[in-house]
N, C-alpha and C positions, 0 to 999 in steps of 0.2 A: 880103210878108213872108215870107220863106224858112221861117221857124220854123212857119208854119201847114201847111206841106206835111209837116212830122215828126208831126204829130198823127195818131194811130192808133187805130182803133176797137176794136183786139182788146185793148189795154190797158184800156180803159174796161170792156169786157164783163168781163175778170178781176177787176177791182176791184169792180164790182157783185156777180158771182157769189161772190166771197168774204165780202164784207160781208151778203149776204143769206142766206149758209148759216148765220149764227148763228140760234138759235131767235129772240131777240130783241135790239135793242141798247137796252133799257128804261135809264134813268138810275141805276137803283138795283139792277139785276141783274146777276149775275156774267157773264152774257154780254155784257151792255152795257159790263161794266168790260174784259172781254177784247177785244171789238172796238176800244176805243179803244187798248189796249196795241198789237193788231195794227197799226193805223194808224201809231202811232208809230214802230213798227220798221220798216214798209215804208216810209214817208217818210224814215226815216233811211238805209235800204238805197239808195233812188234818190239822195240827196243824197251819198252817199260819194264821197270824193275831191275835195270843193269845201270849202275852208276857210272860205269866206264863207258857208256854209250851215250851219244848226244846226235841231235838232228838239228841243223841249221839251214836257213835260206841263204843264198849266195846271190845279192842284189847286184843286177846289172844297171849301170847309169843310162843306157840309150834304148832300154825296152822294158817291157812291163813283166814278161815272165821271168820268174827266179829259177836259179839252178838249185838243186837240193844235194845237200852234203851230210851223210851220217858217217860219224867218227867214232870208232872204236879205240880208245887211248891203249897204246902198247904198256905193257907190264914192266918190262925191263929195258927195251930200247926204244923209247917213244919218239924219239926224233927221227927214227927212220919209218919212212911212209910208203904203204902200199896201195895203190889205186885202182879200183874197179869201177869202171863207168860205163855208160850209155845215154844217148840223148832221149829226153822226154818229149821233144816237140814233134809235129807231125805237119805235113804239108800235102797239098794237091794244087792243081793249076791256079786256082782263083786267089790263093794266099788265104787271109783271114776270112774270106765268105764261103770258102768251100767246105765240103765235106770232105774230111781226111781222116778217117778212123785210125789209121796208122797201127794196125794190130800187130804186124810183123816188123814194119819200120817206124816206131822202135818200141812199141809196147811189149814185144817180146824179149828184147834185151832186157828192159826195165824189170821184168817179170822175173826173168832169169837171177838178177841182181837180188831182188826182193825175196826170192826164196833163199838164197845164200845167206842173207840176213836172219830170214827165220830160222833157218837151221843152225847158225852160229847161237842164236839166244836160246833154241831148244836145247842144244848139246851143252851148253854152258862154257864153250870154247873162250879161253882168253888168249889173245896173242901177245907175244912178247913185242912185235913192233906195231906201231899204228896203223889201222887200215881204216882206208877212207872209200866209202861208197859214193858215187857221184851220178847224179841224174842232170844231165846238162840242158840246159835252154839252148835255143836258136841254132841248133847243128845244122838244120835244114838251109839255113841261108848266109852260109860259109864258116861253119864250126865255130860261130861267134863265141858261143858261152864258154866252150872249152879253151878256146884261145886265151881268152881274160884270164880264166882261172891258171892254167898252165904257165903263163907269163907271169902273173902274180906269184906264183910259187917259186919261179925261177929268181925273180927280182927279189924276194924275201930269203933266198938261199935255201930253200927246204931240201932236205935229202930224200928224194923219190927213188926207191930201190926198185920198182917195177909197176908198169901199168897194163892192164888189159882192157880193151874195149869190147862191149857187147852190143852189137848193132846188126839186127835181123837174125834171129836164131831158130825160127820156127817153121819155115817152108824147106821141106826136103826134097831139094831139087837135083840131088847128084847122087852117085852111089855111094860114095863116102858121107861120113857123118860130120865131121868137123875139117874144115880148111882153115889152114893158117895163111893169112895175106903176108906175101913176102917182100912188099915194097912199102916204104914208110914205117918198118918196124924194125925192131932189134933181133938180129940174128940168132944171138946165143939164147935170148929169152923164148923165142919160138923154139928152139931145140929144148929147151928146160920144159915147155908146155907139151910137146911131142912126148918127151918122156914120162910125163904125168898121165897122158892118155894111154900109153901102153902099160904103165904100172898099175893104173887104178880102173881102168876100163877096157871094154873089148870093142870101142868104137874105132871105125877106120878112119884114117887120117888122110888128108890130101893138102896139096898147096896151090894157091892161086894168087893173081896179082890184081890190084884195082886199075894201076896205070895211072893213077892220080893221088890226091890228098883226100880219100872217098869218105873218112870219118874222123871221129874225135881224137883216136889214137896219134894222128898225124900232128895234132897241135902239141902233144908231149913230145914227140920225136923232134918237132922243129925247136923245142926248148931244151932239147939235150937229154931227155930223159926216156930209159929203155921201155918201148911199148909194143905190146902185141895186139893182134886182132884176129880172134877165131871167128870164123864165118860159116853160115848155114850151108852154102853150096858153092861150087865152081862161081867164079863172077860171072860168067856167061851164062849160068843156069839158076840164077837166083830168082827170087819171085817176081814175077812179070807185073804183077798188080799194085805194086808200091807207088805212092804219089797219086793215088787214085782213090776214088769213092769204094773201089773193089777190096781195098786192103783189109779185109776183115778175117777172122779167125777161122771161117769157114772156108778159106782157101788152104788152110792147114788141116782140114777134116774136122774141125771143130774141136780139136784136143790140142794138147801142148808137149807131146812126146820128145819132139825134136829138140824143143827149148830145153826140156829137163836135161839133155846131154850136156848143154853150155852151162845149165846152174851147177850140175855135178863138177865141171872142169873147173868153174870159178872158186867152187870150195875146196877142191884139192889144191889149187894154186894159191889160193890164201893161207891155208893150212901150213903148206911147205915153205911159201916164201917168208911168211910173217912169223915163224917159230923161232 
């Protein structure tokens, strides 16, 4: 898959650095709103020149921060939708007053999605199914942004054929590279992701459980859609600095080499499922 060679660690690091430079990305804070606006603008810049790609804010009635959705219109089966998502908000103890850089949780997931978008544009790839990249608002306060979006998709009868969630991708805490979360996910799609890892990479794969609805994949699962959640480490060995002022890129060595693995998996997934 030639597109995987285009994926580059530098772009990931730039996205993580930019998002984690906000004081916090809390769902009701001004900086949380600003970070969402920045992502809308940046995704729009990446997609410039492609008339089959559009970027829109998804407004939520009950809080200020918007979710961000980039849509690549499918060329032959546009009614079939593939979703790749991650949350754009961040949190630490004091809510909107806290310093919460959220570099790993979850600037790293947004960075991996952003790099996949950049590679799609650079390669000229056009999917037959519609692909939607989503940066969710308000995940840290009960998956609120993704709950609203997934419930709306279900209510409108949208045909979502697969969902993956990227939430924490850059802290290399375990011996294996990518862990598939086995609870609140779809077993057959997890097996498909495992086959992609084996086919296209030399990454070592593990399995782990959250034990609860730990991220936005659960919103899609709850609404009857097949969702998967590839994660950075064993659940007990993930980044110990999340939800604090210490969640900076320096905890991951100042680079994004671990997150790059997830960007490549996202690219392989969207090419294979959306063709």
